[in-house]
N, C-alpha and C positions, 0 to 999 in steps of 0.2 A: 419979755414971758407974756403968759395967755392968762386972760382972768380963770382966775381960778372957778373950777365948776358949781353951779347950786344944788347939781341933778342929784336926784337922791339916788342911795347910796345903792352898790351888789352886796347882792353874800353869796358868798363861797364857802365852797366846802374842801377842809382840806385834811386828811391823811396824817395825823398824828400820833399816832401808831397802825402802821400800814400790817399786819399781820398780831394781832393778837391773836397768842398761842401760839406763837411759834417763835419769834422774837422773846417775847416777856404773858406770864400766865396769871399775872394778877396785877391788880389797881386800885389805891384807894380814892377815892370820889369825893370832895368833900363845899359845900358851902362856905363862902365866907361871909363872916365882919355882919352873923344876923339872920344871916339871908337863909333859905328854905328851896330847896328842890323838888323840881316836880316829876315827877319818873312816869312814865309812858313807857309800855310794852303789851305786847300782846302774851295770852294763852298757847296753850298746846290745841285749842278747841278755835281760836282765832279770835278768842274775845278780846276785846281791848278795855287795860289795865289801871287803872295811873292811885300809884302812892304819890305818899309827899311823906321826906325825910331831908338831914341834916348830914347826911352820909352814907356811904354804901361801898358796898365790892364790890371788883367785879373779879370772875374766875374761871380760867377754866379748864374745865373734868372732862376726861376720856369717854366718853358716852361708847362701853359694850352694842356693838348695832347686832340684831335678830336675826341675822342670817349677815355673810362675807357681801363687797358693795365694790363695783368696781371704779375706778376713776382713774378718765381716761383723757389726754386730749391730742389730738395730733400739734404739733411743736412744726413749723414751718421755717425759721431762721434764732440766731439768737446773735444780742448787739449788747456792745457796749452803754451804748445813749439811744434816749429817746428819738431825736431825731433821724438818725439813721434807719432806727426800727420802723417810725415811720414814714420814710420813704421804698422801706423794702416791703411797707404795708399795702401800701400804694401802687408798689409793679405787681403786687398777688390781688388786689383785686382789680388790676387791667385784663389780666387773664380771667376772669371771672367766679375767683374764689374770696368767699365772704370770709373777712378776719378782723382778727380782735387785738389789740398792741397787750401788751401785762407788764410785769415787772416782778416775778416770783421772786428775784432775788436779781438778774441783768436783765435786762429789757429782751422779749418777747413776742412774736407773732407767729397766733396762734390758727388755726382753719377756728372759724368762730361756732365756739360749742352746742350752741341753739339750733343749730343747722345743722352741722354735721353730728346728729345728737344720736346716733348709735352705735353701734360694734362694729358692722356690716357698710353702715355711711362713712366711717373714716378713714376703712382698712382699702374699703373701693377707692375712696379721695387719694389714701399715702399710693395704692396701685400705676392708676391711674398721672400719678407726679412720678413717678420712679419708669415709668413707660417714656414717659417725654422725655428723661435724660434729669430726671430733679433729682440729685444726689443727697441734696442739705437737709430736709423734711425726715422726723420720727414720730414715730408714735411712743409716748412718754405711758403706761399703762401700771398701777399698781390698785391689788388684792386690798379694801380697809376694811379687816376687825373692828375696829372703833371712830371713830370722830370727836374733833371737840366739843363739846357743846357750849357757852357761855352762860353761867349764870351770874346773880350777884344777888347781896345777902344786907337786906336792912335790919336794922331791930335781932338779929338773928337769926332772922328769915331767908330761906334762901331761895330764889325765883331763877326760874331759866327766861330766857332772851335771846333773842335768836337779831328782833328788831330793839332797840331800846334808847328811845329818847331823855333827856338829862336836861332842865331846865331850871336856868337860875332866875328868882325874882326880879330883883335890881343888881347882881352883884358876880362881879368876873368867878369862876369856878376854878377849884384848885387841884389838880390832878398833881398824884404821888405816885412815882414811878418805883422810887423805890428809900429808904431815908436819909439818901445823902441831895433827892435826884426829885424835884417838885416845882410844876409849874399854874402857875396861871392862864387861866381864857376867857375872854370874853367871848358873849354870843351864845352857842347849847351846844351840845353834846350827844354825838348817835352811834349807838355800838349796834352796826351791820356786819352781815357775811363776806365777807373776799373773792374771792376767781381762783381760788386757794388752799380751799376748805376751811380756812381759819377764818377773823373778824375784823376788823381796821374801825379804830376808836377815831371818830370826824367831828371836825371841830364846826359847827355853821355861824359863821362869824362875816364881818361890813366890812368892805374890803380896805376902806380905807383904816380899823381898829387890824386889820391884819397886819397892812404898812408899819404899824407898832412894832409888831413882833419879825420884824422883818429888817426894815432900816439902820437899828443899832446895832446889828448883830455883821449886818455881809459889810457894809459900811467904815464900821467901827462909831464909837459916841462918841470922840476925840473927831472926827471928823472936820474939815473947813465947811463951813456954811453953802456954799455954791458943791461943796461936791456932795454933801448931805443932799440937799434939795435933786441934782441931776440920779445920784440913786434912787431918791422916789421915784421920780417922774419913770425913770427906766426898770424898776420893781412895779409900781404898780403896771407898766402896759404889758411887764413879763408872764404878769397874776394875767391879766387878762387875756393873753395871746393861749395862752399855753392849759386851758381849762379843761382842754378833750384830755390831757395824758392822764388820768386814770379813769377813764371811763367805763372799760374793764371791770374796776372794781364802787361804781357805783361815787367815785366823786372824783375832785378836779385837780386838788395838788399836791404835793407831799412837801413834810418839814425840813426835806433834807436838804444839800446841794445836789439830789438830783433835779433840783426847785430849786427854793431859795430858802437859805436858813429863816425856822418861825419859831418860834420864844411863846407865844405866847405874850400876855401884856406881865410876863417877870424881865427886871433888869430893862425896863423904856428909858428911853432917854429924853429929857426936854428938849433937845438940837433937835434930834431925827424929830420928836411929837411939831418941832416950829416947819422944819420941812416935811411936813406929810400935810399940816396946816396951812404951808403958805404955795405949797402944789396941789392942792388938792380938787382931783380932775381930773388933770392933767394928763395924755399921754402925746407920748413919741407914736408918729405917722407918719407912712410914704404912702401918699399917689390915697390917701383917705383910708390906711390899713396899718392895722397894728405891725411898725413892728416886729421883727423877728426880735426880742431884747434883749440878747448874750450880752455877756458880761466875764470879766472874769478878775483874779483879785490881781495880775501880774503879769504883765504879755511880750518880758522881756527885747523889751524897743519896739515892736513892729506889731502893729493888733494881722489876724488873721481874717481871710476871706470864706462864706459857708464850711463852700465846699475843700476849702485845705484841711478840712476835719473829718464832715459828715458827707455822707452821699447826701445830693438831692435837687434842686435847684438852688443857681444862685439868689444871692438876697441883694440889690443893688448897691443899699448902704452900706452893707458888710465888707467894707474892703483892707486891702493890706494899706496900711499906713503906719507912716513912722513915726511912735511915739515918743515924739519932744515937743518941745515950742518955737528949734529949730531945724535950720536944713542942715542938715547933719550926716544926711544919705539920701539921693537920690535914684528909687527901685526904679525908676526910669529906664536908667543909666548904668544902672548895678545888680544885678534880680538874682534875689537870695538861692533863685533855684541854682544858681553857679554855685558849687560846692566850694571855693576856692575866696569867691567871694563874701558868701556863706562864714568861713572861717573868719575871715578876717571883720568883719562884722561883728560876734562873736566876741571875739579879742575885746572891744569900745566897750568900757563903761563910761564914759563921762559924759554931762549932755544932754542926758535924753528923765523924762520926768519921771521913771522909776529909780533913778542911778541912788547909789547907798542902800537900798531894797534890800533883805537878804536873798531871795530868792532871783532878783534880778539876772546874778550871773551864779553860777555851779557848775562844782565837776563832782561827780559820783561814780563810785568805783563798784566793780561786781565780782566774784567770781568766775569761770565757766560752770562751772560744777552750783553758781548760785542759778546762772543765770537760766543754766538747762535745766531747773530743778519748776523754777516758775515760770519759765513753756511753756514744758510738762502738764504745770495746773492749770494752761488757760487753755492748751488743747484738748484736754482733758471735760473741761466746761464745757467745748466746744463741740464734741466728740470727733473730736478729730481723729482721723483713723493713723495721722503720723505722731498721735501722745505718745506712741513706747517709745520712740527713738532715745538714744542713752545718752550723746553729748551733744551740744554744739559747739562745729570747729569751727564755723566763719560768719563773721553778720558785717551785714556793710548795707548804706544811705544808698539806694539803686535811683531814685527822683523825690524830687523837693517842690517846693509849691514857687514862687518867685515872694511869699511870706517868710519862708525859708521853714516850713512846717514841711517835718516829712510826710514824701506822700506814699513811696516802699522802702520799706525795712527787706531785706533780701535776706535769709538766716541758712546756711548749708549743716546739718544736721547731719549725724553716722544715716539714718536713713532715707533722707531726702531733702528739697530744697522746701523752706517753707516759707508764702510771703506776708507781709502785714502791712495794711493799710490804715492810715491817717492814725484816728484815733485809738485803733485798736495793740499801735506799739505801748501804749501809757499803760492797758489791760494788763501786757502779754509779761513784759517788766514791771520789775520794783522801784529801778533807780531814774529812770528818769521822772522830772517833772511837767513837762510840758511836750511835747513831741517836735521841740525847737533846740536841735541840740544833734552834736556830729559823735561820732564813736570814734574811740584813741583804741586801737589795738594794747593791752601788757604783758609782755614777755617775764618769762628769769633768764638766771644765767644763761639756759643749756638753750634759748631762742627757742623754748619751748610757748606758744600762747597759753597765758593763765587767767586772764583777765580783760573787762576791756573799762575802757573809763566812758564817762557820757557826759559828753563837757555841754553845755547849754544854756537857756537863760528863761523867765516868768515860768508863770504856776497858774495850769490850767490851760482852754483852751485856745486862748489868746483872741479869742470875737468878742467884736465891738470893743464898748466901754474895759479900761482898767481902771481898775478901783485906786489902787496905791496913782496911776499915774496923775486922775483926777483930785489926788490933793495935792500935786504938787500945781497942776495947773488953777484951782481954784486959789491956793498962795500967789500963786503970781499977778491977779486980780479977774481971772476970768469966769464970768456969769456958768451958772447951768445951764443956758440959752448955747454959752458958745461950746463948752467945755462938752454938749451933748452932737454939736452941727460935726464940731471933729471928730470923734468913736463912729459917726453916724452920716458920714456925709450923703447932704437929699434930703433928710428927712428933716420935719418938722413939729415943732411943739402943737397942739391940738387941744382944746379941752371934750371931754370924753360928752359924745350927745352918739343917738340912734343911728346917725349916716355913717359910722364907723364901725366898716371891718373886721371882723378879732380875728382871723385867719382863713385862708384860702382854703372851699373847700374841696374835699374832694371826691367827697358820694356820688 
């Protein structure tokens, strides 16, 4: 393993409450251990003000507008994941359209608001796209009579605050989401407007401090030391590679599984802290570029390539690898794209890194009625014209990747055929824990189709490192270097420096 870096720590911006005023409307923020908070904010006239306090309450109020306002944007596409949304955004850019990637709920690609800033420009764009045969884009409009207004209260006095910085003198800041949920954060906090008309609470935090709130919650505080080191290098790489995710909201990462789970300085772990210290500044690269450091809890016995799950260019270091320390299956001779070979593979339970884990193999059943409701809700979110179907009549996998992941699932409904691709399958239906499954129809005594069993393995996308797989390899004595070389073939560990490219630029 390379030597830990001595370089200056990088500060990153993490949205710890992404849509304040929609998800939550009240937070309590407190200094800890006798510390003080410095509050910086601008008033209605743009004047910068400063207050000192040990505690404040953030609250969102509804503020009536003098006259109704039009809130409007052109939505070009809708996606389950950032990776596929970004690929689609690059396709729109290639057509000369200025875009931004957003996450109001699902990931979306919008026509850039500050470019298409008038109703006329937005309608001209939409008309032009329709004329060229694009049917997916649509205009989302709302007339607002009121809007959320961020406020904070100190010592009984309420202040308006669209941009509020909260800085501690020396100790972590406590954020209370409710009586039951309180977390501590290093660095500073900032309340700021986002792209959806609400606000985001952002934690500005040094990267190595951020990792203290990620590693124990991602890999588990009881992970073997070398698994924790591998996770730390991957988490550091992932964070730096993904700093562009929330550009539209003026921060960089979220604190959920859409990025990496981040709980601040609550429930840190001595084992994780040691792994962070021993790997300080180390990242995983391929040809001097940070790898797309994807990982999941459980692969189900075989990792996936990037394009098995998302749209976009292949990453050469993300390959289909049998997740076992032994040679128990030869993908070059027995491709899991073949349905019969795939079913044989899923019937195997022994000899894998994840053998014995509760989501390594699973069988989950759902009625036709429930599956129809799942799909209807999914199609309604996507504004698909077939969302008004009544009942699923049949489902079958029509294409698999060599890793066994579903590429295309065909669904026959009473109104027509719907094809779901890749990770859409998990978004559309409740039962599957991954896209590594086959379908088994279930009939009643009258030989009528009543349900489907989803028989599969793994939890999550299955790309890159298996967290439970790394447990087993570490217990076998594998080093962090060897674990990462297994899951990211061709990649290498480097000390972070100014020569390393964070991500390929498309702008």
